C-alpha positions as CSV (number, residue, x, y, z in Angstrom):
1,X,101.9,91.8,144.2
2,X,102.6,88.9,146.5
3,X,99.8,85.9,147.4
4,X,99.5,83.6,150.6
5,X,97.4,80.7,151.3
6,X,96.3,79.2,154.7
7,X,93.6,76.5,155.4
8,X,91.7,76.5,158.5
9,X,90.3,73.0,160.3
10,X,87.5,72.0,162.1
11,X,85.5,69.0,163.5
12,X,82.4,70.7,165.1
13,X,81.0,68.1,167.6
14,X,77.7,68.7,166.4
15,X,75.8,68.5,163.3
16,X,75.4,72.8,163.2
17,X,77.2,75.1,164.8
18,X,79.0,78.6,164.3
19,X,82.4,79.9,164.8
20,X,83.8,83.2,164.8
21,X,86.6,83.1,162.7
22,X,87.6,86.7,162.2
23,X,90.9,86.3,164.5
24,X,91.8,83.7,162.4
25,X,91.5,85.5,159.5
26,X,93.2,88.3,161.0
27,X,95.9,86.1,162.0
28,X,96.6,85.0,158.4
29,X,96.8,88.4,157.1
30,X,99.6,89.4,159.9
31,X,101.6,86.1,158.9
32,X,101.1,86.8,155.3
33,X,102.8,90.7,155.6
34,X,100.6,91.8,152.9
35,X,99.6,95.6,154.0
36,X,97.1,96.5,151.0
37,X,94.9,94.3,149.4
38,X,92.1,91.3,149.5
39,X,91.4,88.6,151.2
40,X,89.3,85.5,149.9
41,X,87.5,83.2,152.9
42,X,85.5,80.2,151.7
43,X,84.5,76.8,153.0
44,X,85.9,73.9,151.3
45,X,82.8,71.9,151.9
46,X,79.2,71.8,150.1
47,X,77.7,72.0,153.4
48,X,79.5,74.7,155.0
49,X,79.2,78.7,155.0
50,X,81.0,81.4,155.3
51,X,79.8,84.7,156.0
52,X,80.0,88.3,157.3
53,X,77.5,89.2,160.1
54,X,77.2,90.5,164.0
55,X,78.7,88.5,166.5
56,X,75.7,88.5,168.8
57,X,73.9,85.2,170.1
58,X,70.1,86.4,169.5
59,X,71.0,87.1,166.0
60,X,73.1,83.5,165.9
61,X,69.8,81.6,167.4
62,X,67.4,83.3,164.9
63,X,70.1,82.0,162.0
64,X,69.5,78.5,163.4
65,X,65.5,78.9,164.1
66,X,65.0,80.3,160.1
67,X,67.5,78.2,158.5
68,X,65.7,74.9,159.8
69,X,62.4,76.7,159.1
70,X,63.5,76.9,155.7
71,X,65.3,73.8,155.3
72,X,64.5,71.4,157.8
73,X,66.8,68.4,159.0
74,X,64.1,65.9,159.3
75,X,62.0,64.1,158.5
76,X,65.2,62.6,156.0
77,X,62.5,61.2,153.9
78,X,61.2,64.5,152.7
79,X,64.6,65.1,150.6
80,X,65.5,63.2,147.0
81,X,69.3,63.7,147.8
82,X,68.9,61.8,150.9
83,X,69.4,58.4,149.3
84,X,73.4,57.8,150.5
85,X,73.4,60.9,153.2
86,X,71.0,62.6,155.5
87,X,72.7,66.2,154.5
88,X,70.3,67.3,151.8
89,X,69.4,70.4,154.3
90,X,73.0,71.1,154.9
91,X,73.2,71.6,151.6
92,X,70.4,74.2,151.1
93,X,71.3,75.9,154.1
94,X,74.6,76.6,152.5
95,X,72.7,78.0,149.1
96,X,70.9,80.6,151.3
97,X,74.3,81.5,153.6
98,X,76.5,81.6,150.5
99,X,80.0,80.0,150.2
100,X,82.7,82.7,150.9
101,X,83.6,86.6,151.5
102,X,86.0,88.7,150.4
103,X,87.4,91.4,152.3
104,X,89.7,94.4,151.7
105,X,92.8,94.6,153.6
106,X,94.0,98.2,154.6
107,X,97.0,98.6,156.5
108,X,97.4,95.3,157.5
109,X,94.2,94.9,158.8
110,X,90.9,93.6,157.9
111,X,88.8,96.5,156.8
112,X,85.4,96.4,158.1
113,X,82.7,98.2,159.9
114,X,82.2,98.1,163.4
115,X,80.0,95.1,164.0
116,X,81.5,93.1,161.0
117,X,82.9,89.6,161.9
118,X,83.5,86.5,160.0
119,X,81.5,83.3,160.6
120,X,82.6,79.5,159.7
121,X,78.6,77.8,159.8
122,X,78.7,74.1,159.7
123,X,75.8,72.3,158.2
124,X,76.7,68.8,158.3
125,X,79.2,68.2,161.0
126,X,80.9,65.6,163.3
127,X,84.2,65.4,160.3
128,X,86.8,67.4,159.3
129,X,86.2,70.0,156.9
130,X,88.2,73.0,156.1
131,X,88.3,76.7,154.9
132,X,90.7,78.4,152.4
133,X,92.3,81.7,153.3
134,X,93.7,83.5,150.3
135,X,95.3,86.9,150.3
136,X,96.6,89.1,147.4
137,X,98.3,92.2,147.6
138,X,101.5,94.5,148.2
């Protein structure tokens, strides 16, 4: 069995943002040489998420509206966490959207359904963040 590790680095220019990282993950699989196995992709920051869904702009707007309804950014004073930082809403949004995904690798490719894509979702941007890709297999 082989393992491969790679990090992706992000600095989104806005507080919140969504980025399709499917191609980055597939590139890491290709670099690894692993043909059969699993790939773990996880956000290395508590105010960011990695998840799988459809790459459709209306759906992305729906996520933003829905998450803002669940945990609105403002007023900052509504959160006990916001004594030093103003990112409590980002922690809550990450709890809903999840930390990581694990995907099958078959014949050197992500083994996905027809519309599945991997996304990085930033909830407290404008600073350096990273995502871990860990691949195991043969």
